N, C-alpha and C positions, 0 to 999 in steps of 0.2 A: 282180546289180545290184538295188538297191532303187529303186522309183519313188516319188518324193515328190509329194504332192498339196497340200502346204502353200503358201499364197500367197507367202510370203516366199522359199521355195525356188524357185518359178517365176521369180523375178527374178534369182536368183544363177547364177553359173557361174564355173568356175575350180577352184582347189584350196584346201584348208585344210591348211596345213602340208605334211607328207609323208605324210598319213594318208588323206585323202578327196578325191576329185575329183567335182565337180558338172558334169554334161554336160546339154545341152539337145538333144533330138532331136525335131523336130516340135513338138508341144505338150506333150510330156512332159519331166520333169526326172528324171535318173538320178543316183544316188549310187553311186560305185564305189570300190574300193581304188586307191591310188596305184600306178602301174605300177612294176615292179621290173626295171631294166635291167642289173643286176649280172652276169647270166649271158649277156648278149648277146655274140656273137662277130661282129666285123665281117670282111667278106670283104677279100681283097687290094685289089680295086678300090675299096672304101669307104675303106680306110686311105689309099690313094694319093690319092683325091679330097680327103680331109680334110687331107692334108699340102699339097696344092696350094692349098686354100682358106686355110690358115694362112699360106702364103707370099704369097698375093694380099692378105691382110689386112695383113701386115707391109709390103708394098710401098705399098699405098694409104695406110696410116696415116703411113708415113715421108714421103710426098709432102704430105699434108695438114698435117702438123706444121710444116713449113717455109713460111713465108708467101711467099717468092719462087717456090719450086717450085709451090706451090698456085695462085698467080696464073697461072703459065705454063701449068699443066695446064688451068685454066679456059679459057684462051684457045685452047689446042691442041685440046681436046675440044668446045669450044663448048657447054658446059652451064652450068647455074646452080649456085650453091654447094651447094645441098641435094641435088643429083644427082651430085656430083663422086665421092664414094666408090664408088657403084655403077658409074660409068663407068670408074674406075680399075681396079676388079676386073675388069670386062669386058675392058679393054685388056690386063691381065695375062694373062687366059686366052687371048686371041687371039694374043698373042706367044708363049705356051707352045705353042699349036697350031702356029703357024708354024715353030717351032724343032724340032718333032718330026719 
């Protein structure tokens, strides 16, 4: 990892394409190679959790897309509209836990 002392680099952070990552650690700026996740192998537990999250996302998006069910969910969960998605995902996971 290269350490940058340039003033402009001290203000930057993030990635440039899929080539370079700019990181801030304390008062130093580091340049590094973009991480390669192509050889990553997920465990059985991670795959199961990813599948559950995909189902929770599908459940929440389905409710949010229909205006009548969205309004009913807002009343049922007693949350504001900007917190509805998170509350629906939480509700889905709670129901999954109860059925197991």
